[in-house]
C-alpha positions, 0 to 999 in steps of 0.5 A: 499500500503506498503512503503520503508525504506531508507538511512538516511543522515547527513550533516552541515553548516556553514555560513563560510563554507557553506554546507558539502557533504552528509554522512550516519546517523548512518546506519539507514532508515526511511519510510518518513521525520525524526524528530530531537532535541538536548537535554542534549548534544546529538542529537535524531533522531526519523524515522518512520518505514514502512507501510506494505502490510498488513496495519501494521507499523514497529516501531518508532525509536528514535536513540541516536547520541552522536557527537564527540568533534569538529566533528559533523560528526562523533559521536557514536550511543548509543541506540535505542528505539522502540516506536510502531507504528506511522502513520505519521512523528514525532516532537521531542523538548526538554523542561525542561530538557526532550525530548518530543515526537509528534506523530499521532496515529489512533484508530480502527475506522480510526481516525488520533489524535495527542499524546504527551509523554516524552522520559526519561529512558528505558521505555518512558511514554505511549503517551497521546492524546493531540488532537483529529481529528488531523495531521501533528504535530508540537511541539515547547517549549516556555516561560515555556510552550509547544506549539502544532500545528497540521492541523485540516483536516476536517476544513483545518485550523492549531490548536494551544494547550499549556501545561506544560507537555507532560500529559497536560493538553492542552488548547487554548493559553492565547490569544485564538485560534486565529491560527485556524481561521487565518491560513489555509492550502487549503486541496482541494483534498487528504491528507496534505502532511507534517508535520507543522514546528515549531522553536523559533527564536528572541524570538518568535515562527515561524511556516513554513507550505506547503499552502495546497494540491493543492497550494505548496508554503511555508507560514510563521506566527510568534507568538510573545507571545501574538498574531499571525501575519498575514502569508506571503508566502516565496516569489516566487519560495519558493514551496516544494514538502512536507513541510519544517525544520526549524531552528534558526541559526547565528542570522537567521532562515533558512528553508530547503526543497525538491524542488516542481521541482525536487528531491532536497533540498533547502536552504532559510534564513529569515534576520528578515524581508525578505527571500531570493531567496533560493538555491539549494542544489546540491548532497543533493537529497530528496524528503522528509522534512528533519529535521534541529536543531542547535548544539553547540561544547562543546569545542569551543563553536561555532554551526552548523546548523545539517541536517538529510534527507531521501535519494530519 
């Protein structure tokens, strides 16, 4: 079945001013959810190409965006890399001064795997397989290592792997692959609906994900560097059509996700103990998981929360 590509939209949030109105992001389009990361003062956005009627995919593109001083909503698109096919939404993170990308590939037999590459210069490294039989990746830099999370579709569980570089080797964490036995994604009917989402906040890894195909609850798990804490739901009313994007901003953990009840995004905040009830974002409409990151203004030193999402 063919897919369509729709425009990407950009908005910013501040604790004092709330959310600003959406505006078109760099005249770019995407077949599904985008992925974003900041590295070296520039914003990078990976957006997947659409699946065609004959089963081929348009290329995965990575747009580099340099925000103007004092105005994140205005900026210059400096380049666009084409990285071949990707069958699902990728994940981006900065680590060791370089930008790393995890993407889902498929082999001739149709089996899917997670590959990771470093985006450096005009010729990115060829993706190296990090995890066989995995989908829905989340990639995050924590301490001196890259941490990769993915869903094992045959087992309905989440896998955790660690490597010093994108080339690997990708190994179980020092405390063992405890996430595999503890964090479950109930995938009773059909494919898993969205990527996992991970970020570092308050010195810990925070993982937010939809419980499964048949259960739209959003779950939150924390890794303190030594072990995983038991995952808990975000709370009543926090149900997502897909997944959620998470980012650390202004001392709190923020999640934005597409409502399971209507075609709009919702914003929830974690204060370190509990999640709030969440807020519907009027005129920020989407059926797909957005991308979220904090961006620092190089003049004032202040941060804003930046959101990019696909239109409905």
